[in-house]
Backbone as CSV, one residue per row, in Angstrom:
resi,resn,N_x,N_y,N_z,CA_x,CA_y,CA_z,C_x,C_y,C_z
1,UNK,-2.718,-21.044,25.949,-1.928,-20.036,25.233,-2.711,-18.739,25.055
2,UNK,-4.021,-18.845,24.713,-4.837,-17.647,24.540,-4.894,-16.847,25.838
3,UNK,-4.985,-17.565,26.972,-5.041,-16.900,28.267,-3.760,-16.120,28.517
4,UNK,-2.618,-16.742,28.181,-1.326,-16.096,28.381,-1.197,-14.855,27.515
5,UNK,-1.612,-14.963,26.240,-1.529,-13.809,25.335,-2.406,-12.670,25.846
6,UNK,-3.621,-13.020,26.281,-4.548,-12.002,26.767,-4.001,-11.346,28.025
7,UNK,-3.410,-12.137,28.895,-2.848,-11.625,30.149,-1.722,-10.637,29.867
8,UNK,-0.831,-11.019,28.982,0.287,-10.142,28.637,-0.212,-8.845,28.029
9,UNK,-1.174,-8.968,27.128,-1.669,-7.767,26.466,-2.335,-6.820,27.470
10,UNK,-3.114,-7.385,28.404,-3.765,-6.542,29.401,-2.733,-5.849,30.285
11,UNK,-1.660,-6.544,30.619,-0.591,-5.914,31.397,-0.014,-4.725,30.652
12,UNK,0.240,-4.927,29.340,0.814,-3.853,28.531,-0.127,-2.659,28.456
13,UNK,-1.427,-2.904,28.273,-2.393,-1.807,28.203,-2.408,-1.031,29.511
14,UNK,-2.473,-1.743,30.631,-2.496,-1.086,31.932,-1.190,-0.351,32.204
15,UNK,-0.092,-0.965,31.786,1.236,-0.382,31.992,1.333,0.959,31.288
16,UNK,0.940,0.995,30.031,1.095,2.201,29.236,0.000,3.222,29.506
17,UNK,-1.114,2.776,30.055,-2.181,3.713,30.393,-1.957,4.362,31.759
18,UNK,-0.925,3.937,32.480,-0.608,4.542,33.758,-1.349,3.946,34.928
19,UNK,-1.945,2.751,34.732,-2.702,2.133,35.808,-1.798,1.358,36.783
20,UNK,-0.524,1.202,36.422,0.410,0.449,37.261,1.181,1.435,38.132
21,UNK,1.251,1.144,39.412,1.941,2.032,40.340,3.420,2.108,39.991
22,UNK,4.012,3.259,40.248,5.412,3.485,39.853,6.352,2.465,40.477
23,UNK,6.069,2.009,41.709,6.961,1.058,42.368,6.912,-0.321,41.739
24,UNK,5.830,-0.591,40.945,5.687,-1.906,40.320,6.276,-1.947,38.914
25,UNK,6.620,-0.771,38.375,7.014,-0.714,36.971,8.341,-1.425,36.714
26,UNK,9.289,-1.309,37.650,10.585,-1.941,37.425,10.458,-3.461,37.412
27,UNK,9.570,-3.998,38.268,9.344,-5.448,38.294,8.695,-5.893,36.984
28,UNK,7.690,-5.114,36.517,7.017,-5.460,35.259,7.958,-5.348,34.070
29,UNK,8.875,-4.374,34.123,9.843,-4.242,33.032,10.601,-5.545,32.824
30,UNK,11.119,-6.093,33.919,11.877,-7.340,33.827,10.986,-8.506,33.421
31,UNK,9.775,-8.556,33.972,8.858,-9.660,33.666,8.455,-9.657,32.197
32,UNK,8.074,-8.486,31.706,7.651,-8.384,30.310,8.780,-8.715,29.359
33,UNK,9.996,-8.324,29.724,11.132,-8.624,28.856,11.348,-10.128,28.728
34,UNK,11.179,-10.841,29.845,11.384,-12.293,29.823,10.257,-13.021,29.101
35,UNK,9.024,-12.500,29.214,7.865,-13.202,28.683,7.617,-12.903,27.215
36,UNK,7.715,-11.621,26.828,7.231,-11.228,25.505,8.051,-11.797,24.357
37,UNK,9.376,-11.964,24.546,10.174,-12.441,23.423,9.825,-13.868,23.002
38,UNK,9.811,-14.847,23.928,9.408,-16.193,23.491,7.962,-16.258,23.004
39,UNK,7.070,-15.476,23.645,5.684,-15.475,23.187,5.580,-14.860,21.810
40,UNK,6.355,-13.791,21.564,6.358,-13.161,20.239,6.798,-14.149,19.168
41,UNK,7.820,-14.941,19.465,8.269,-15.949,18.497,7.170,-16.965,18.220
42,UNK,6.459,-17.352,19.271,5.370,-18.322,19.111,4.208,-17.703,18.328
43,UNK,3.890,-16.430,18.648,2.823,-15.739,17.931,3.124,-15.650,16.449
44,UNK,4.367,-15.306,16.151,4.759,-15.125,14.755,4.494,-16.383,13.945
45,UNK,4.790,-17.540,14.525,4.620,-18.800,13.807,3.160,-19.206,13.713
46,UNK,2.406,-19.043,14.793,1.032,-19.545,14.823,0.035,-18.606,14.152
47,UNK,0.335,-17.304,14.122,-0.624,-16.342,13.600,-0.439,-16.017,12.129
48,UNK,0.681,-16.424,11.553,0.927,-16.083,10.144,-0.218,-16.498,9.221
49,UNK,-0.649,-17.760,9.250,-1.747,-18.134,8.338,-3.055,-17.426,8.658
50,UNK,-3.300,-17.122,9.945,-4.526,-16.414,10.312,-4.512,-15.007,9.743
51,UNK,-3.413,-14.299,9.959,-3.315,-12.931,9.479,-3.256,-12.877,7.956
52,UNK,-2.598,-13.856,7.340,-2.528,-13.886,5.875,-3.927,-14.003,5.279
53,UNK,-4.744,-14.883,5.858,-6.110,-15.035,5.363,-6.936,-13.782,5.573
54,UNK,-6.751,-13.120,6.725,-7.498,-11.895,7.010,-7.099,-10.771,6.049
55,UNK,-5.803,-10.631,5.782,-5.324,-9.607,4.847,-5.811,-9.904,3.436
56,UNK,-5.868,-11.174,3.070,-6.401,-11.537,1.749,-7.844,-11.066,1.592
57,UNK,-8.633,-11.168,2.664,-10.019,-10.703,2.609,-10.056,-9.184,2.439
58,UNK,-9.196,-8.472,3.157,-9.112,-7.015,3.016,-8.808,-6.632,1.574
59,UNK,-7.825,-7.307,0.962,-7.435,-6.972,-0.407,-8.515,-7.379,-1.410
60,UNK,-9.234,-8.462,-1.115,-10.353,-8.837,-1.982,-11.442,-7.760,-1.937
61,UNK,-11.702,-7.237,-0.736,-12.660,-6.140,-0.598,-12.174,-4.898,-1.342
62,UNK,-10.847,-4.664,-1.309,-10.282,-3.509,-2.013,-10.474,-3.652,-3.521
63,UNK,-10.250,-4.857,-4.042,-10.435,-5.076,-5.485,-11.897,-4.875,-5.877
64,UNK,-12.801,-5.397,-5.040,-14.232,-5.239,-5.327,-14.630,-3.769,-5.299
65,UNK,-14.135,-3.036,-4.307,-14.452,-1.614,-4.194,-13.919,-0.839,-5.394
66,UNK,-12.706,-1.182,-5.846,-12.142,-0.499,-7.014,-13.004,-0.731,-8.244
67,UNK,-13.482,-1.955,-8.402,-14.337,-2.250,-9.558,-15.682,-1.537,-9.440
68,UNK,-16.230,-1.487,-8.222,-17.505,-0.799,-8.021,-17.373,0.697,-8.284
69,UNK,-16.208,1.261,-7.981,-16.002,2.700,-8.147,-15.413,3.070,-9.513
70,UNK,-15.293,2.075,-10.391,-14.774,2.366,-11.719,-13.290,2.627,-11.773
71,UNK,-12.549,2.071,-10.800,-11.105,2.291,-10.758,-10.334,1.211,-11.515
72,UNK,-11.038,0.389,-12.282,-10.323,-0.556,-13.149,-9.658,0.189,-14.302
73,UNK,-10.232,1.325,-14.683,-9.637,2.204,-15.690,-9.610,3.614,-15.109
74,UNK,-8.419,4.140,-14.896,-8.260,5.448,-14.273,-7.761,6.436,-15.318
75,UNK,-8.531,7.478,-15.534,-8.124,8.508,-16.489,-6.996,9.345,-15.906
76,UNK,-5.940,9.494,-16.669,-4.790,10.274,-16.232,-4.942,11.722,-16.695
77,UNK,-4.546,12.672,-15.869,-4.664,14.080,-16.269,-3.676,14.407,-17.385
78,UNK,-4.025,15.349,-18.264,-3.083,15.762,-19.307,-1.860,16.419,-18.682
79,UNK,-0.703,16.133,-19.245,0.551,16.667,-18.717,1.479,17.040,-19.874
80,UNK,2.508,17.795,-19.535,3.562,18.113,-20.503,4.916,17.791,-19.890
81,UNK,5.802,17.246,-20.707,7.163,16.976,-20.264,8.135,17.495,-21.324
82,UNK,9.339,17.817,-20.880,10.365,18.298,-21.798,11.434,17.234,-21.980
83,UNK,12.067,17.261,-23.140,13.177,16.350,-23.407,14.184,17.088,-24.278
84,UNK,15.356,16.498,-24.423,16.398,17.144,-25.221,17.245,16.091,-25.916
85,UNK,17.925,16.517,-26.977,18.811,15.623,-27.717,19.886,16.468,-28.403
86,UNK,21.116,15.962,-28.343,22.217,16.661,-29.004,22.319,16.228,-30.467
87,UNK,22.393,17.205,-31.333,22.578,16.956,-32.765,23.742,17.806,-33.246
88,UNK,24.784,17.135,-33.715,25.999,17.826,-34.159,26.535,18.756,-33.082
89,UNK,26.500,18.273,-31.834,27.042,19.040,-30.723,26.123,20.103,-30.174
90,UNK,24.973,20.290,-30.759,24.028,21.300,-30.299,22.859,20.600,-29.599
91,UNK,22.540,21.050,-28.373,21.422,20.462,-27.636,20.118,21.131,-28.061
92,UNK,19.205,20.309,-28.582,17.886,20.783,-28.984,16.873,20.342,-27.937
93,UNK,15.937,21.235,-27.637,14.923,20.941,-26.638,13.576,20.697,-27.305
94,UNK,12.861,19.717,-26.760,11.535,19.401,-27.275,10.528,19.301,-26.154
95,UNK,9.285,19.129,-26.526,8.196,19.046,-25.552,7.191,17.999,-26.008
96,UNK,6.740,17.199,-25.061,5.733,16.185,-25.357,4.521,16.412,-24.472
97,UNK,3.358,16.502,-25.085,2.097,16.634,-24.351,1.391,15.288,-24.357
98,UNK,0.916,14.880,-23.197,0.200,13.603,-23.103,-1.263,13.878,-22.812
99,UNK,-2.137,13.153,-23.460,-3.567,13.317,-23.249,-4.260,11.988,-23.533
100,UNK,-5.521,11.899,-23.126,-6.308,10.669,-23.273,-5.601,9.469,-22.641
101,UNK,-4.933,9.718,-21.524,-4.228,8.637,-20.839,-5.146,7.812,-19.951
102,UNK,-4.974,6.499,-19.984,-5.774,5.583,-19.164,-4.845,4.552,-18.524
103,UNK,-4.958,4.396,-17.202,-4.191,3.391,-16.466,-5.112,2.244,-16.078
104,UNK,-4.691,1.024,-16.365,-5.482,-0.168,-16.036,-4.651,-1.135,-15.193
105,UNK,-5.344,-1.945,-14.389,-4.682,-3.053,-13.711,-4.460,-2.900,-12.224
106,UNK,-4.747,-1.738,-11.630,-4.521,-1.594,-10.195,-5.441,-2.499,-9.386
107,UNK,-6.543,-2.934,-9.987,-7.478,-3.813,-9.280,-6.990,-5.256,-9.230
108,UNK,-5.747,-5.505,-9.652,-5.162,-6.846,-9.504,-4.324,-6.950,-8.229
109,UNK,-4.355,-5.940,-7.376,-3.511,-5.927,-6.184,-3.796,-7.151,-5.313
110,UNK,-2.727,-7.823,-4.861,-2.891,-9.022,-4.032,-1.618,-9.267,-3.226
111,UNK,-1.758,-10.115,-2.239,-0.632,-10.446,-1.360,0.279,-11.480,-2.011
112,UNK,1.589,-11.372,-1.723,2.541,-12.419,-2.081,3.404,-12.718,-0.855
113,UNK,3.781,-13.976,-0.701,4.655,-14.341,0.411,3.933,-14.381,1.746
114,UNK,4.734,-14.623,2.803,4.202,-14.736,4.158,3.998,-13.363,4.779
115,UNK,3.300,-13.361,5.905,3.105,-12.159,6.704,4.125,-12.180,7.840
116,UNK,4.878,-11.100,7.970,5.806,-10.970,9.100,5.071,-10.308,10.261
117,UNK,5.140,-10.932,11.432,4.384,-10.458,12.588,5.331,-10.186,13.741
118,UNK,5.172,-9.027,14.352,5.908,-8.697,15.568,4.945,-8.068,16.561
119,UNK,5.317,-8.141,17.833,4.547,-7.482,18.875,5.357,-6.302,19.381
120,UNK,4.798,-5.120,19.290,5.498,-3.920,19.736,5.557,-3.924,21.262
121,UNK,6.777,-3.939,21.812,6.936,-4.119,23.256,6.365,-2.964,24.060
122,UNK,6.395,-1.760,23.517,5.944,-0.593,24.288,4.429,-0.488,24.379
123,UNK,3.711,-1.072,23.425,2.248,-0.942,23.396,1.518,-2.271,23.426
124,UNK,2.189,-3.344,23.030,1.513,-4.630,22.882,0.789,-4.762,21.569
125,UNK,0.856,-3.740,20.707,0.187,-3.800,19.411,0.817,-4.872,18.538
126,UNK,-0.014,-5.478,17.725,0.457,-6.477,16.768,0.737,-5.777,15.445
127,UNK,1.956,-5.919,14.933,2.369,-5.270,13.691,2.535,-6.346,12.613
128,UNK,1.738,-6.250,11.570,1.793,-7.218,10.469,2.320,-6.514,9.220
129,UNK,3.383,-7.078,8.652,3.997,-6.509,7.452,3.880,-7.532,6.331
130,UNK,3.384,-7.082,5.181,3.170,-7.991,4.066,3.492,-7.271,2.762
131,UNK,3.950,-8.021,1.789,4.213,-7.449,0.473,3.008,-7.691,-0.429
132,UNK,2.557,-6.643,-1.087,1.477,-6.771,-2.059,1.999,-6.316,-3.420
133,UNK,1.435,-6.886,-4.471,1.900,-6.570,-5.817,0.703,-6.265,-6.716
134,UNK,0.987,-5.550,-7.783,0.011,-5.281,-8.836,0.515,-5.947,-10.109
135,UNK,-0.321,-6.778,-10.704,0.044,-7.480,-11.935,-0.528,-6.760,-13.153
136,UNK,0.275,-6.736,-14.209,-0.236,-6.320,-15.530,-0.795,-4.903,-15.561
137,UNK,-0.191,-3.987,-14.814,-0.604,-2.589,-14.930,-0.190,-2.067,-16.300
138,UNK,-1.104,-1.414,-16.982,-0.806,-0.944,-18.338,-1.321,0.473,-18.529
139,UNK,-0.750,1.143,-19.521,-1.106,2.525,-19.837,-1.322,2.657,-21.330
140,UNK,-2.388,3.333,-21.685,-2.632,3.734,-23.072,-2.821,5.244,-23.081
141,UNK,-2.211,5.909,-24.040,-2.315,7.365,-24.108,-1.959,7.838,-25.511
142,UNK,-2.144,9.119,-25.714,-1.713,9.766,-26.951,-0.771,10.902,-26.586
143,UNK,0.136,11.204,-27.480,1.089,12.270,-27.210,1.354,13.072,-28.476
144,UNK,1.592,14.354,-28.296,2.065,15.218,-29.371,3.463,15.668,-28.996
145,UNK,4.429,15.242,-29.760,5.829,15.573,-29.481,6.296,16.656,-30.440
146,UNK,6.732,17.766,-29.875,7.224,18.873,-30.685,8.734,18.956,-30.568
147,UNK,9.398,18.879,-31.726,10.851,18.927,-31.753,11.288,19.514,-33.095
148,UNK,12.084,20.580,-33.029,12.549,21.260,-34.236,11.366,21.652,-35.127
149,UNK,10.329,22.225,-34.463,9.137,22.739,-35.156,8.265,21.653,-35.780
150,UNK,8.512,20.398,-35.434,7.675,19.315,-35.921,6.859,18.783,-34.749
151,UNK,5.587,18.458,-34.994,4.747,18.032,-33.880,3.705,17.014,-34.233
152,UNK,4.077,15.810,-34.630,3.081,14.768,-34.934,2.464,14.207,-33.652
153,UNK,1.312,13.572,-33.801,0.635,12.910,-32.688,0.882,11.421,-32.768
154,UNK,1.205,10.816,-31.625,1.538,9.391,-31.598,0.699,8.673,-30.553
155,UNK,0.576,7.355,-30.714,-0.112,6.499,-29.754,0.915,5.804,-28.870
156,UNK,0.578,5.661,-27.591,1.485,5.040,-26.627,0.798,3.846,-25.984
157,UNK,1.501,2.744,-25.926,1.054,1.570,-25.175,2.196,1.182,-24.255
158,UNK,1.927,1.134,-22.953,2.976,0.806,-21.986,2.521,-0.228,-20.987
159,UNK,3.494,-0.967,-20.421,3.181,-1.994,-19.437,4.292,-2.063,-18.383
160,UNK,3.873,-2.070,-17.093,4.826,-2.221,-15.990,5.033,-3.713,-15.730
161,UNK,6.301,-4.123,-15.603,6.537,-5.554,-15.385,6.359,-5.957,-13.923
162,UNK,6.525,-5.029,-12.983,6.307,-5.371,-11.578,6.120,-4.091,-10.753
163,UNK,5.169,-4.174,-9.833,4.916,-3.099,-8.879,4.779,-3.755,-7.514
164,UNK,5.613,-3.351,-6.576,5.616,-3.970,-5.252,5.441,-2.900,-4.173
165,UNK,4.632,-3.246,-3.172,4.346,-2.326,-2.071,4.457,-3.090,-0.755
166,UNK,5.126,-2.470,0.230,5.175,-3.054,1.575,4.072,-2.409,2.409
167,UNK,3.141,-3.231,2.859,1.989,-2.747,3.615,2.119,-3.170,5.076
168,UNK,1.993,-2.208,5.977,2.101,-2.476,7.405,0.780,-2.148,8.089
169,UNK,0.204,-3.139,8.747,-1.070,-2.973,9.450,-0.836,-3.149,10.946
170,UNK,-1.367,-2.229,11.709,-1.262,-2.277,13.179,-2.622,-2.671,13.763
171,UNK,-2.599,-3.692,14.615,-3.806,-4.083,15.341,-3.578,-3.788,16.821
172,UNK,-4.442,-2.969,17.365,-4.304,-2.580,18.767,-5.604,-2.881,19.512
173,UNK,-5.502,-2.811,20.820,-6.677,-3.068,21.642,-6.808,-1.986,22.697
174,UNK,-8.045,-1.503,22.873,-8.346,-0.650,24.011,-9.627,-1.159,24.650
175,UNK,-10.226,-0.366,25.484,-11.388,-0.849,26.222,-12.587,-1.167,25.333
176,UNK,-12.610,-0.617,24.105,-13.750,-0.861,23.212,-13.537,-2.062,22.300
177,UNK,-12.334,-2.641,22.287,-12.094,-3.821,21.462,-10.846,-3.689,20.601
178,UNK,-10.807,-4.458,19.517,-9.665,-4.479,18.626,-9.855,-3.477,17.486
179,UNK,-8.753,-2.836,17.095,-8.790,-1.834,16.039,-7.642,-2.071,15.069
180,UNK,-7.888,-1.838,13.785,-6.865,-1.996,12.758,-6.609,-0.663,12.067
181,UNK,-5.333,-0.374,11.832,-4.949,0.846,11.128,-3.819,0.531,10.151
182,UNK,-3.805,1.263,9.042,-2.726,1.130,8.064,-1.586,2.036,8.504
183,UNK,-0.519,1.417,9.002,0.627,2.193,9.474,1.415,2.798,8.321
184,UNK,1.635,2.003,7.274,2.396,2.505,6.126,2.016,1.724,4.875
185,UNK,2.238,2.365,3.740,1.955,1.772,2.433,3.089,2.241,1.524
186,UNK,4.209,1.537,1.646,5.471,1.994,1.048,5.753,1.279,-0.274
187,UNK,5.882,2.064,-1.337,6.238,1.505,-2.642,7.704,1.106,-2.617
188,UNK,7.971,-0.172,-2.809,9.350,-0.659,-2.786,9.925,-0.858,-4.181
189,UNK,9.053,-0.988,-5.174,9.564,-1.183,-6.542,8.519,-0.783,-7.575
190,UNK,8.914,0.110,-8.450,8.180,0.369,-9.684,9.082,-0.133,-10.794
191,UNK,8.762,-1.301,-11.295,9.659,-1.977,-12.226,9.751,-1.305,-13.581
192,UNK,10.339,-2.008,-14.486,10.557,-1.498,-15.838,9.225,-1.230,-16.548
193,UNK,9.155,-0.091,-17.190,7.992,0.265,-17.986,8.357,0.114,-19.459
194,UNK,7.785,-0.883,-20.102,8.015,-1.097,-21.533,6.991,-0.296,-22.314
195,UNK,7.467,0.526,-23.241,6.557,1.385,-23.991,6.786,1.245,-25.487
196,UNK,5.689,1.314,-26.214,5.714,1.316,-27.664,5.081,2.619,-28.121
197,UNK,5.857,3.464,-28.803,5.368,4.755,-29.288,5.285,4.689,-30.802
198,UNK,4.078,4.812,-31.317,3.872,4.712,-32.766,3.232,5.980,-33.312
199,UNK,3.792,6.463,-34.427,3.174,7.596,-35.101,3.987,8.861,-35.118
200,UNK,5.230,8.805,-34.585,6.049,10.015,-34.605,6.528,10.350,-36.014
201,UNK,6.535,9.346,-36.864,6.976,9.614,-38.231,8.472,9.446,-38.382
202,UNK,8.908,9.289,-39.618,10.324,9.038,-39.891,11.233,10.142,-39.405
203,UNK,10.751,11.388,-39.452,11.605,12.506,-39.071,11.941,12.481,-37.582
204,UNK,10.965,12.047,-36.738,11.175,12.090,-35.291,11.498,10.724,-34.692
205,UNK,11.663,9.715,-35.540,11.957,8.393,-35.011,13.249,8.381,-34.202
206,UNK,14.180,9.255,-34.550,15.475,9.239,-33.874,15.408,9.866,-32.475
207,UNK,14.287,10.478,-32.108,14.139,10.992,-30.746,13.102,10.204,-29.951
208,UNK,12.645,9.076,-30.498,11.605,8.317,-29.818,12.071,7.846,-28.439
209,UNK,13.361,7.481,-28.303,13.863,7.049,-26.996,13.816,8.188,-25.992
210,UNK,14.142,9.406,-26.448,14.099,10.564,-25.558,12.670,10.856,-25.122
211,UNK,11.735,10.754,-26.072,10.323,10.971,-25.743,9.838,9.898,-24.776
212,UNK,10.190,8.642,-25.057,9.743,7.529,-24.208,10.296,7.655,-22.793
213,UNK,11.550,8.060,-22.659,12.144,8.216,-21.326,11.413,9.299,-20.531
214,UNK,11.141,10.436,-21.181,10.457,11.525,-20.496,9.047,11.122,-20.091
215,UNK,8.326,10.452,-21.014,6.968,10.015,-20.706,6.963,8.912,-19.646
216,UNK,7.960,8.017,-19.709,8.047,6.947,-18.726,8.188,7.484,-17.310
217,UNK,9.035,8.498,-17.135,9.196,9.112,-15.813,7.889,9.751,-15.350
218,UNK,7.169,10.368,-16.292,5.883,10.985,-15.962,4.872,9.927,-15.536
219,UNK,4.776,8.831,-16.289,3.822,7.776,-15.963,4.122,7.169,-14.591
220,UNK,5.400,6.980,-14.278,5.763,6.415,-12.982,5.360,7.353,-11.849
221,UNK,5.521,8.645,-12.058,5.123,9.597,-11.038,3.607,9.582,-10.843
222,UNK,2.862,9.502,-11.941,1.405,9.446,-11.831,0.965,8.166,-11.122
223,UNK,1.616,7.052,-11.427,1.286,5.790,-10.773,1.608,5.852,-9.286
224,UNK,2.744,6.429,-8.942,3.129,6.563,-7.538,2.090,7.374,-6.760
225,UNK,1.626,8.455,-7.348,0.627,9.300,-6.691,-0.695,8.563,-6.508
226,UNK,-1.079,7.755,-7.479,-2.322,6.990,-7.362,-2.220,5.938,-6.261
227,UNK,-1.097,5.231,-6.192,-0.925,4.192,-5.183,-0.901,4.792,-3.781
228,UNK,-0.140,5.863,-3.610,0.009,6.445,-2.278,-1.138,7.390,-1.921
229,UNK,-2.005,7.664,-2.867,-3.166,8.500,-2.607,-4.436,7.692,-2.647
230,UNK,-4.984,7.489,-3.845,-6.289,6.849,-4.017,-6.338,5.440,-3.427
231,UNK,-5.360,4.592,-3.761,-5.403,3.183,-3.331,-5.127,3.061,-1.837
232,UNK,-4.157,3.807,-1.339,-3.862,3.777,0.103,-5.072,4.242,0.904
233,UNK,-5.707,5.325,0.473,-6.883,5.839,1.194,-8.029,4.830,1.165
234,UNK,-8.189,4.142,0.039,-9.249,3.146,-0.082,-9.052,2.021,0.935
235,UNK,-7.827,1.510,1.039,-7.548,0.430,1.990,-7.702,0.927,3.415
236,UNK,-7.256,2.149,3.666,-7.405,2.725,5.003,-8.874,2.818,5.397
237,UNK,-9.727,3.212,4.455,-11.165,3.297,4.734,-11.748,1.917,5.041
238,UNK,-11.285,0.896,4.321,-11.773,-0.461,4.574,-11.382,-0.939,5.966
239,UNK,-10.208,-0.521,6.438,-9.743,-0.948,7.759,-10.515,-0.277,8.894
240,UNK,-11.237,0.796,8.574,-12.059,1.417,9.605,-13.254,0.537,9.957
241,UNK,-13.707,-0.259,9.003,-14.808,-1.212,9.230,-14.442,-2.527,8.542
242,UNK,-13.427,-3.209,9.074,-12.904,-4.399,8.401,-13.759,-5.623,8.667
243,UNK,-13.468,-6.713,7.956,-14.062,-7.985,8.363,-13.595,-8.301,9.770
244,UNK,-14.251,-9.219,10.431,-13.944,-9.520,11.823,-12.451,-9.738,12.013
245,UNK,-11.864,-8.952,12.928,-10.431,-9.059,13.190,-10.159,-10.373,13.908
246,UNK,-9.128,-11.122,13.512,-8.807,-12.377,14.205,-8.680,-12.150,15.703
247,UNK,-9.362,-12.987,16.470,-9.394,-12.793,17.915,-8.133,-13.359,18.542
248,UNK,-7.035,-12.628,18.364,-5.710,-13.146,18.695,-5.303,-12.894,20.135
249,UNK,-6.025,-12.020,20.834,-5.615,-11.669,22.186,-6.451,-12.369,23.248
250,UNK,-7.337,-13.251,22.815,-8.158,-13.950,23.785,-9.557,-14.141,23.236
251,UNK,-10.250,-15.220,23.619,-11.537,-15.555,23.015,-12.657,-14.586,23.343
252,UNK,-12.484,-13.715,24.349,-13.602,-12.862,24.739,-13.458,-11.424,24.265
253,UNK,-12.400,-11.118,23.497,-12.154,-9.734,23.103,-12.792,-9.457,21.755
254,UNK,-13.691,-8.432,21.673,-14.425,-8.182,20.435,-13.657,-7.322,19.460
255,UNK,-14.022,-7.420,18.194,-13.554,-6.463,17.185,-14.429,-5.231,17.275
256,UNK,-13.832,-4.062,17.029,-14.612,-2.831,17.144,-15.752,-2.803,16.137
257,UNK,-15.640,-3.577,15.034,-16.696,-3.575,14.027,-17.942,-4.318,14.517
258,UNK,-17.798,-5.080,15.605,-18.938,-5.832,16.115,-19.469,-5.263,17.432
259,UNK,-18.967,-4.108,17.841,-19.345,-3.557,19.140,-20.702,-2.869,19.061
260,UNK,-21.542,-3.119,20.026,-22.836,-2.417,20.141,-22.705,-1.422,21.295
261,UNK,-22.878,-0.114,21.033,-22.749,0.876,22.111,-23.685,0.549,23.270
262,UNK,-23.155,0.689,24.473,-23.953,0.402,25.655,-24.285,1.699,26.391
263,UNK,-25.442,1.761,26.978,-25.844,2.926,27.747,-25.882,2.577,29.220
264,UNK,-25.539,3.552,30.031,-25.500,3.306,31.482,-26.873,3.546,32.095
265,UNK,-27.216,2.746,33.093,-28.487,2.917,33.787,-28.353,3.795,35.013
266,UNK,-27.136,4.276,35.263,-26.904,5.094,36.462,-27.456,6.496,36.271
């Protein structure tokens, strides 16, 4: 089976690199169509546990790196948001400033469920799609809410019930070996954010829901930016020098992380 997978992959590389004569391309088109689909089905079943274990190692490295870099607690930048509330038919506008914000829990990122594997017919690249989640992400901050000339300072404690991300990793092969790249890191769900706001005082208690809604939207935006910026970049950097890539295309094909540059004697 390894020989067959390696053979198919080499055909695809040569095909797309232009090494196949034009008169042979129509024959290869039909051959590849007949071969790749059943092999892809077989690959999907046999490689799932291999790729799942490899991705788990990547995410374990990501958690370790986050802890080493102090990303277990991420300071949030100060922000301002506006809110409004109708009183006796009149819309009043208020403003809430957030400061001393801290986000915790992104270092709990881990895989859930199986890995979906497909082989891209045009390149032969292996595409692995997996869902990762963050557990127990929480936020602590302080806010000053100004409404009708009143501006007390309050404490905020918030918790996200679920954060889900679809991560797509592409493994390709060229003459130097196997390479891994993060194709996409798509947030599929930012769940409910439960918040407790204490300290607004009796006068502003009736606008606490308006303040919480405005702050909740702000916190979700900040979390989205962190996931698609800092965390995505961190995982991408790890994939540049990953643990040994599963040797899925044949026993003799190296991972680029294990390649020793060779010099020519010519």
